[in-house]
C-alpha positions as CSV (number, residue, x, y, z in Angstrom):
1,X,-3.8,-0.3,-15.4
2,X,-3.5,-0.7,-19.2
3,X,-2.6,3.0,-19.6
4,X,0.0,2.7,-16.8
5,X,1.5,-0.5,-18.3
6,X,1.8,1.3,-21.7
7,X,3.4,4.3,-20.1
8,X,5.9,2.1,-18.3
9,X,6.7,0.4,-21.5
10,X,7.6,3.7,-23.1
11,X,9.8,4.7,-20.2
12,X,11.7,1.4,-20.4
13,X,12.7,2.4,-24.0
14,X,15.2,4.9,-22.6
15,X,18.6,3.7,-21.5
16,X,22.2,4.9,-21.3
17,X,22.5,3.8,-24.9
18,X,19.3,5.6,-25.9
19,X,19.1,8.7,-23.7
20,X,16.7,10.5,-26.1
21,X,14.2,9.1,-28.6
22,X,12.2,10.5,-31.4
23,X,8.4,9.9,-31.9
24,X,9.3,7.3,-34.6
25,X,11.8,5.6,-32.3
26,X,9.2,5.1,-29.6
27,X,6.7,3.7,-32.2
28,X,9.3,1.3,-33.5
29,X,10.4,0.1,-30.1
30,X,7.0,-0.4,-28.7
31,X,5.0,-1.3,-31.8
32,X,2.2,0.9,-30.7
33,X,-0.1,2.8,-33.1
34,X,0.6,6.4,-33.9
35,X,-2.4,7.8,-32.1
36,X,-1.8,6.0,-28.8
37,X,1.9,6.7,-28.9
38,X,1.2,10.4,-29.4
39,X,-1.3,10.5,-26.5
40,X,1.0,8.6,-24.1
41,X,4.0,10.8,-24.9
42,X,2.0,13.9,-24.4
43,X,0.7,12.7,-21.0
44,X,4.2,11.7,-19.9
45,X,5.6,15.0,-21.0
46,X,2.8,17.0,-19.3
47,X,3.3,15.2,-15.9
48,X,7.1,15.7,-16.0
49,X,8.2,12.1,-16.6
50,X,9.5,13.1,-20.0
51,X,10.8,16.3,-21.5
52,X,10.7,17.3,-25.2
53,X,13.5,19.3,-26.9
54,X,11.8,22.3,-28.5
55,X,14.2,22.2,-31.5
56,X,14.8,18.5,-32.2
57,X,11.4,17.4,-30.8
58,X,13.1,14.3,-29.3
59,X,12.1,13.0,-25.9
60,X,14.2,12.4,-22.9
61,X,13.6,11.5,-19.2
62,X,12.1,14.4,-17.4
63,X,12.9,16.1,-14.1
64,X,10.4,14.0,-12.2
65,X,12.2,10.8,-13.1
66,X,15.4,12.3,-11.9
67,X,13.8,13.3,-8.6
68,X,12.3,9.9,-8.1
69,X,15.6,8.2,-8.9
70,X,17.4,10.5,-6.5
71,X,15.0,9.6,-3.7
72,X,15.5,5.9,-4.5
73,X,19.3,6.2,-4.4
74,X,19.2,8.2,-1.1
75,X,16.9,5.6,0.5
76,X,19.2,2.8,-0.6
77,X,22.2,4.7,0.6
78,X,20.6,5.2,4.0
79,X,19.9,1.5,4.3
80,X,23.4,0.5,3.1
81,X,25.1,3.0,5.4
82,X,23.1,1.7,8.3
83,X,23.8,-1.9,7.4
84,X,27.6,-1.3,7.3
85,X,27.5,0.2,10.8
86,X,25.2,-2.5,12.1
87,X,27.6,-5.2,10.8
88,X,30.3,-3.8,13.0
89,X,28.0,-3.7,16.1
90,X,26.9,-7.3,15.5
91,X,30.5,-8.4,15.0
92,X,31.4,-6.9,18.4
93,X,28.4,-8.1,20.3
94,X,27.8,-11.4,18.6
95,X,24.0,-10.7,18.4
96,X,21.7,-10.5,15.3
97,X,20.8,-7.1,13.8
98,X,17.8,-6.0,11.8
99,X,16.8,-3.1,9.6
100,X,13.1,-2.5,9.0
101,X,10.6,0.1,7.7
102,X,7.1,1.0,8.8
103,X,4.0,0.0,6.8
104,X,0.9,1.2,8.6
105,X,1.2,-0.2,12.1
106,X,3.4,-3.0,11.0
107,X,7.1,-3.2,10.4
108,X,8.7,-5.0,7.4
109,X,12.2,-6.5,7.7
110,X,14.5,-5.2,5.0
111,X,17.9,-6.5,6.0
112,X,19.3,-9.0,8.5
113,X,22.8,-9.1,9.9
114,X,23.4,-12.5,11.5
115,X,25.3,-12.6,14.8
116,X,28.1,-15.0,15.7
117,X,26.5,-16.4,18.9
118,X,25.5,-20.1,18.6
119,X,21.9,-19.1,19.6
120,X,20.6,-16.7,16.9
121,X,17.3,-15.0,16.4
122,X,16.4,-14.9,12.7
123,X,13.5,-13.0,11.1
124,X,13.8,-13.3,7.3
125,X,13.6,-10.2,5.1
126,X,10.0,-9.4,4.1
127,X,8.6,-10.7,7.4
128,X,5.9,-8.5,8.9
129,X,5.4,-7.9,12.6
130,X,3.3,-5.4,14.5
131,X,5.6,-2.5,15.1
132,X,3.8,-2.0,18.5
133,X,5.6,-5.1,19.8
134,X,9.2,-4.5,18.7
135,X,11.9,-2.2,19.9
136,X,12.8,-0.7,16.5
137,X,9.1,-0.6,15.5
138,X,8.2,1.5,18.6
139,X,11.2,3.7,18.1
140,X,10.0,4.5,14.6
141,X,6.4,5.2,15.8
142,X,7.8,7.5,18.5
143,X,9.2,9.7,15.7
144,X,5.7,10.3,14.4
145,X,3.1,12.7,15.6
146,X,0.3,11.4,17.9
147,X,-2.2,12.0,15.1
148,X,-0.2,9.9,12.6
149,X,0.1,7.1,15.1
150,X,-3.6,7.1,15.8
151,X,-4.3,7.0,12.1
152,X,-2.0,3.9,11.7
153,X,-3.2,1.8,14.6
154,X,-6.6,0.1,14.0
155,X,-9.6,1.2,16.0
156,X,-10.0,-2.4,17.2
157,X,-6.6,-2.5,18.9
158,X,-4.7,-5.6,17.8
159,X,-4.1,-8.5,20.2
160,X,-0.4,-8.5,21.3
161,X,1.8,-10.5,23.6
162,X,1.3,-9.8,27.3
163,X,4.5,-7.8,27.6
164,X,3.5,-5.4,24.8
165,X,1.2,-2.4,25.2
166,X,-2.3,-3.8,25.6
167,X,-4.2,-0.6,24.6
168,X,-3.6,2.6,22.6
169,X,-3.2,4.5,25.9
170,X,-0.5,2.1,27.0
171,X,1.2,2.3,23.6
172,X,1.3,6.1,23.8
173,X,2.8,5.9,27.3
174,X,5.6,3.7,26.0
175,X,6.2,5.9,23.0
176,X,6.4,9.0,25.2
177,X,9.0,7.3,27.3
178,X,11.0,6.5,24.2
179,X,10.8,10.2,23.2
180,X,11.9,11.3,26.6
181,X,14.8,8.9,27.1
182,X,15.8,7.9,23.5
183,X,15.8,4.2,24.6
184,X,13.5,1.5,23.1
185,X,13.6,-2.0,24.4
186,X,11.4,-5.1,24.1
187,X,11.5,-8.5,25.9
188,X,9.3,-11.6,25.4
189,X,7.1,-9.8,22.9
190,X,7.1,-10.5,19.1
191,X,9.1,-13.8,19.8
192,X,9.0,-15.5,23.2
193,X,12.3,-15.6,24.9
194,X,13.8,-12.9,22.7
195,X,14.7,-9.4,23.7
196,X,15.9,-6.5,21.6
197,X,17.0,-2.9,21.6
198,X,16.5,-0.5,18.8
199,X,16.4,3.1,17.4
200,X,15.0,4.9,14.4
201,X,17.0,6.7,11.8
202,X,15.5,9.4,9.6
203,X,17.2,10.9,6.6
204,X,17.5,14.7,6.9
205,X,17.4,15.0,3.1
206,X,14.5,12.7,2.1
207,X,12.6,12.1,5.3
208,X,12.9,8.3,4.8
209,X,12.9,6.4,8.1
210,X,14.2,3.0,9.1
211,X,14.3,1.1,12.3
212,X,17.5,-0.6,13.5
213,X,17.6,-3.2,16.2
214,X,19.8,-5.8,17.8
215,X,18.1,-8.9,19.2
216,X,19.3,-11.6,21.7
217,X,18.1,-14.3,24.0
218,X,16.5,-12.9,27.2
219,X,17.7,-15.9,29.3
220,X,21.2,-16.3,27.8
221,X,22.1,-12.6,27.8
222,X,23.4,-10.9,31.0
223,X,22.5,-7.4,32.2
224,X,26.1,-6.4,31.5
225,X,25.7,-7.7,27.9
226,X,22.5,-5.8,27.4
227,X,24.1,-2.6,28.8
228,X,26.9,-3.1,26.2
229,X,24.4,-3.5,23.4
230,X,22.7,-0.2,24.6
231,X,26.1,1.6,24.5
232,X,26.9,0.2,21.1
233,X,23.6,1.2,19.6
234,X,23.7,4.7,21.2
235,X,27.2,5.3,19.6
236,X,25.9,3.9,16.3
237,X,22.8,6.1,16.4
238,X,24.9,9.2,17.1
239,X,27.3,8.5,14.3
240,X,24.6,7.8,11.7
241,X,22.6,10.8,12.7
242,X,25.5,13.0,12.1
243,X,26.1,11.4,8.7
244,X,22.5,11.5,7.5
245,X,21.4,14.9,9.0
246,X,18.9,13.2,11.2
247,X,17.0,15.6,13.5
248,X,16.0,13.2,16.3
249,X,16.2,15.7,19.1
250,X,14.3,18.3,17.3
251,X,11.6,15.8,16.4
252,X,11.2,14.7,20.0
253,X,11.0,18.3,21.2
254,X,8.4,19.2,18.5
255,X,6.2,16.2,19.4
256,X,6.5,16.8,23.2
257,X,5.6,20.5,22.9
258,X,2.6,19.6,20.7
259,X,3.9,21.6,17.6
260,X,3.4,20.0,14.2
């Protein structure tokens, strides 16, 4: 960790005001000895995090830093784009929306869009929930291969609410249905009395995937309202997939035919 911390300290020396630095500049900015500075700069250059001008011998951020920054921006753009569309859906339906990502067999809430209905369902950003028990979590899992899903789910299958899949076999049955229909719903699962509908969005450029859901009270929401949520999310998914180059249909066909 010490070497990593020292390398990060050197990378932080670069900025828009200091796009390139000499060996002496880095030593002055970090206060590190000549030998360790030389060793760290060489390692950063060799791995692509820095480049060195062959004529001036000055250092600048390398291609790898550009690629990582591009991935970060693309991911942030994907979330921001989804959040803008979700806000419109939540405004029209009055229900609360969520954007989450997978981490193992759990999902982590990234963004929340509060609804206007007096009865609101709120899971704060950062909250973890078994993806096996949520609509957008299962939608994300359904985009993965069976092998990847098996690797994520613990061998000792987790204890879940009674309306959730109670075994790995039941989980796969639910996921196959999502792959076939494109519809993912949950009711009385991660939170009692709460239902949700969700879908997964995957960037065609970076492969980043997020899960998007709208949640509501099971008792206070009519069948007609739930059908309207389904239509709103289907239209939102279609629009975002066109915008992001998502290949949802191809993924489903690949998984169902067993190709990898």
